[in-house]
NULO-502473 format. One record per residue (C-alpha): residue number from 1; x, y, z. Coordinates in Angstrom, 1 decimal, decimal comma. Layout:
+-----+--------+--------+--------+
!  nr !      X !      Y !      Z !
+-----+--------+--------+--------+
! NUM !      X !      Y !      Z !
...
+-----+--------+--------+--------+
! end
This chain:
+-----+--------+--------+--------+
!  nr !      X !      Y !      Z !
+-----+--------+--------+--------+
!   1 !   -6,0 !    1,1 !   20,5 !
!   2 !   -6,5 !    4,8 !   20,0 !
!   3 !   -6,9 !    6,7 !   16,7 !
!   4 !   -6,0 !   10,2 !   15,6 !
!   5 !   -8,7 !   10,7 !   13,0 !
!   6 !  -11,1 !    9,1 !   10,5 !
!   7 !  -11,5 !   10,5 !    7,0 !
!   8 !  -14,8 !    9,4 !    5,5 !
!   9 !  -13,6 !   10,3 !    2,0 !
!  10 !   -9,9 !   10,3 !    1,1 !
!  11 !   -8,4 !   10,3 !   -2,4 !
!  12 !   -4,7 !   10,7 !   -1,3 !
!  13 !   -4,1 !    7,3 !    0,4 !
!  14 !   -4,9 !    4,6 !   -2,1 !
!  15 !   -6,8 !    4,2 !   -5,3 !
!  16 !  -10,3 !    5,6 !   -5,6 !
!  17 !  -12,3 !    7,3 !   -2,9 !
!  18 !  -11,5 !    5,6 !    0,4 !
!  19 !  -12,2 !    5,7 !    4,1 !
!  20 !   -9,0 !    6,3 !    6,0 !
!  21 !   -8,3 !    5,4 !    9,6 !
!  22 !   -5,3 !    7,1 !   11,2 !
!  23 !   -4,3 !    5,0 !   14,3 !
!  24 !   -2,3 !    6,3 !   17,2 !
!  25 !    1,1 !    5,0 !   18,3 !
!  26 !    4,3 !    4,7 !   16,4 !
!  27 !    7,9 !    4,0 !   17,4 !
!  28 !    9,6 !    4,8 !   14,1 !
!  29 !    9,9 !    8,6 !   14,8 !
!  30 !   10,6 !    9,4 !   11,1 !
!  31 !   12,1 !   12,8 !   10,6 !
!  32 !    9,6 !   15,1 !    8,9 !
!  33 !    6,6 !   12,9 !    9,7 !
!  34 !    3,4 !   14,6 !    8,6 !
!  35 !    1,5 !   13,1 !   11,6 !
!  36 !    4,0 !   13,2 !   14,5 !
!  37 !    1,3 !   13,9 !   17,1 !
!  38 !    0,1 !   10,4 !   16,4 !
!  39 !    3,3 !    8,8 !   17,7 !
!  40 !    1,7 !    8,9 !   21,2 !
!  41 !   -0,2 !    5,6 !   21,7 !
!  42 !   -2,9 !    7,5 !   23,6 !
!  43 !   -3,3 !   10,4 !   21,2 !
!  44 !   -6,9 !   11,1 !   20,0 !
!  45 !   -9,8 !    8,9 !   20,9 !
!  46 !  -10,1 !    5,3 !   22,1 !
!  47 !  -11,1 !    2,9 !   19,4 !
!  48 !  -14,4 !    1,2 !   20,3 !
!  49 !  -17,0 !   -1,0 !   18,7 !
!  50 !  -18,9 !    2,3 !   18,0 !
!  51 !  -15,8 !    3,6 !   16,1 !
!  52 !  -15,7 !    0,4 !   14,1 !
!  53 !  -19,4 !    0,7 !   13,2 !
!  54 !  -18,9 !    4,3 !   12,1 !
!  55 !  -16,1 !    3,2 !    9,8 !
!  56 !  -18,2 !    0,4 !    8,4 !
!  57 !  -21,1 !    2,8 !    7,8 !
!  58 !  -18,7 !    5,1 !    5,9 !
!  59 !  -17,7 !    2,2 !    3,8 !
!  60 !  -21,3 !    1,2 !    2,9 !
!  61 !  -21,5 !    3,4 !   -0,2 !
!  62 !  -21,0 !    2,3 !   -3,8 !
!  63 !  -18,6 !    5,2 !   -4,5 !
!  64 !  -16,2 !    4,1 !   -1,7 !
!  65 !  -13,4 !    1,8 !   -3,1 !
!  66 !  -12,1 !    0,7 !    0,2 !
!  67 !  -10,3 !    1,3 !    3,5 !
!  68 !   -6,9 !    2,7 !    4,1 !
!  69 !   -5,0 !    2,2 !    7,4 !
!  70 !   -2,4 !    4,8 !    8,4 !
!  71 !   -0,9 !    6,2 !   11,5 !
!  72 !    0,8 !    6,3 !   13,7 !
!  73 !    1,6 !    2,7 !   12,9 !
!  74 !   -1,2 !    0,2 !   12,1 !
!  75 !    1,1 !   -2,8 !   12,1 !
!  76 !    2,7 !   -2,0 !   15,5 !
!  77 !    1,9 !   -5,1 !   17,7 !
!  78 !    0,0 !   -2,9 !   20,2 !
!  79 !   -2,4 !   -1,9 !   17,4 !
!  80 !   -2,9 !   -5,2 !   15,7 !
!  81 !   -5,8 !   -6,6 !   17,7 !
!  82 !   -8,0 !   -3,6 !   16,8 !
!  83 !   -6,8 !   -3,6 !   13,2 !
!  84 !   -7,5 !   -7,3 !   12,9 !
!  85 !  -11,1 !   -6,9 !   14,1 !
!  86 !  -11,7 !   -4,1 !   11,6 !
!  87 !  -10,1 !   -5,7 !    8,5 !
!  88 !  -11,8 !   -9,1 !    9,1 !
!  89 !  -15,2 !   -7,4 !    9,4 !
!  90 !  -14,5 !   -5,2 !    6,3 !
!  91 !  -13,7 !   -8,4 !    4,4 !
!  92 !  -16,9 !  -10,1 !    5,6 !
!  93 !  -19,2 !   -7,2 !    4,9 !
!  94 !  -17,5 !   -5,7 !    1,8 !
!  95 !  -15,6 !   -8,4 !    0,0 !
!  96 !  -15,2 !   -6,3 !   -3,1 !
!  97 !  -13,6 !   -3,3 !   -1,4 !
!  98 !   -9,8 !   -3,1 !   -1,2 !
!  99 !   -7,8 !   -2,6 !    2,0 !
! 100 !   -4,6 !   -0,7 !    1,9 !
! 101 !   -2,2 !   -0,4 !    4,9 !
! 102 !    0,7 !    2,0 !    5,3 !
! 103 !    3,5 !    0,9 !    7,6 !
! 104 !    7,0 !    2,0 !    8,4 !
! 105 !    8,1 !   -1,7 !    8,8 !
! 106 !    9,8 !   -3,5 !    6,0 !
! 107 !    7,5 !   -6,2 !    4,5 !
! 108 !   10,2 !   -9,0 !    4,3 !
! 109 !   12,5 !   -8,2 !    7,1 !
! 110 !   10,2 !   -6,9 !    9,8 !
! 111 !    6,7 !   -8,2 !    9,1 !
! 112 !    7,4 !  -11,6 !    7,5 !
! 113 !   10,8 !  -12,0 !    9,0 !
! 114 !    9,8 !  -11,7 !   12,6 !
! 115 !    6,5 !  -10,1 !   13,4 !
! 116 !    4,5 !  -12,8 !   11,6 !
! 117 !    6,1 !  -15,4 !   14,0 !
! 118 !    5,8 !  -13,4 !   17,2 !
! 119 !    2,5 !  -11,6 !   16,9 !
! 120 !   -0,5 !  -13,9 !   16,4 !
! 121 !   -2,6 !  -11,3 !   14,5 !
! 122 !    0,0 !  -10,4 !   11,8 !
! 123 !   -0,7 !  -13,3 !    9,4 !
! 124 !   -4,5 !  -12,8 !    9,7 !
! 125 !   -4,1 !   -9,1 !    9,0 !
! 126 !   -1,9 !   -9,8 !    5,9 !
! 127 !   -4,6 !  -12,2 !    4,7 !
! 128 !   -7,1 !   -9,4 !    4,6 !
! 129 !   -4,8 !   -6,7 !    2,9 !
! 130 !   -4,8 !   -6,0 !   -0,8 !
! 131 !   -1,9 !   -3,5 !   -0,7 !
! 132 !    0,8 !   -2,7 !    1,8 !
! 133 !    2,9 !    0,5 !    1,5 !
! 134 !    6,0 !   -0,3 !    3,4 !
! 135 !    9,2 !    1,4 !    4,6 !
! 136 !    9,9 !    4,3 !    6,9 !
! 137 !    9,3 !    7,9 !    5,6 !
! 138 !   12,8 !    9,3 !    4,7 !
! 139 !   12,6 !   13,1 !    4,5 !
! 140 !   15,7 !   13,3 !    2,2 !
! 141 !   13,9 !   11,0 !   -0,3 !
! 142 !   10,6 !   12,9 !   -0,1 !
! 143 !    9,0 !   13,5 !   -3,5 !
! 144 !    5,6 !   15,2 !   -3,9 !
! 145 !    5,3 !   13,6 !   -7,4 !
! 146 !    5,2 !   10,1 !   -6,0 !
! 147 !    1,8 !    8,4 !   -6,1 !
! 148 !    0,4 !    7,1 !   -2,8 !
! 149 !    3,7 !    7,3 !   -0,9 !
! 150 !    5,8 !   10,0 !    0,7 !
! 151 !    9,4 !    9,0 !   -0,1 !
! 152 !   11,1 !    7,1 !   -2,9 !
! 153 !   12,4 !    4,3 !   -0,6 !
! 154 !    8,8 !    3,2 !    0,1 !
! 155 !    7,2 !    0,4 !   -1,9 !
! 156 !    3,6 !   -0,3 !   -2,9 !
! 157 !    3,2 !   -4,1 !   -2,6 !
! 158 !    0,4 !   -6,3 !   -3,8 !
! 159 !    0,0 !   -8,5 !   -0,7 !
! 160 !   -1,8 !  -11,6 !   -1,9 !
! 161 !    0,3 !  -11,9 !   -5,0 !
! 162 !    3,5 !  -11,4 !   -2,9 !
! 163 !    2,6 !  -14,0 !   -0,3 !
! 164 !    1,8 !  -16,5 !   -3,1 !
! 165 !    5,0 !  -15,8 !   -5,0 !
! 166 !    7,2 !  -15,7 !   -2,0 !
! 167 !    8,7 !  -12,4 !   -3,2 !
! 168 !    7,5 !   -8,8 !   -3,5 !
! 169 !    5,2 !   -8,0 !   -6,4 !
! 170 !    4,8 !   -4,3 !   -6,9 !
! 171 !    1,4 !   -2,6 !   -7,3 !
! 172 !    2,8 !    0,0 !   -9,8 !
+-----+--------+--------+--------+
! end
């Protein structure tokens, strides 16, 4: 896995002050994407154990609410091994911090409806997430007034509650 950037403090991509990891690699190719350079799976730097420790160090402050995963596409099967190692370690070291993940995939159709059966890491990643922002960015539905999402078709989903209920429970 490669990553485009790490933001040690970010207030735009989830509630509270967060650490944000922008992974590389995406096959959605959304028109108007703010991070199109990260479509390339080898853009930026290789994600290593040192990268993970740096992120964990950034998280180790009381003012940090949690971790946000963005891209590129964190839920792309090629990125899931690296994401899984990170989110499980965040859960272990910082059980009170929240983990948000932004994905262009649809929660029910793409992730639960196929990926969870084909990709061994998917269910374990979902078990670590608090919030999933799903859906491709649609430029024609872009709205700068939306909180924590780029276009009105995207949803902010409470993952544990949704998995338990068997239907989407919105964060908002």
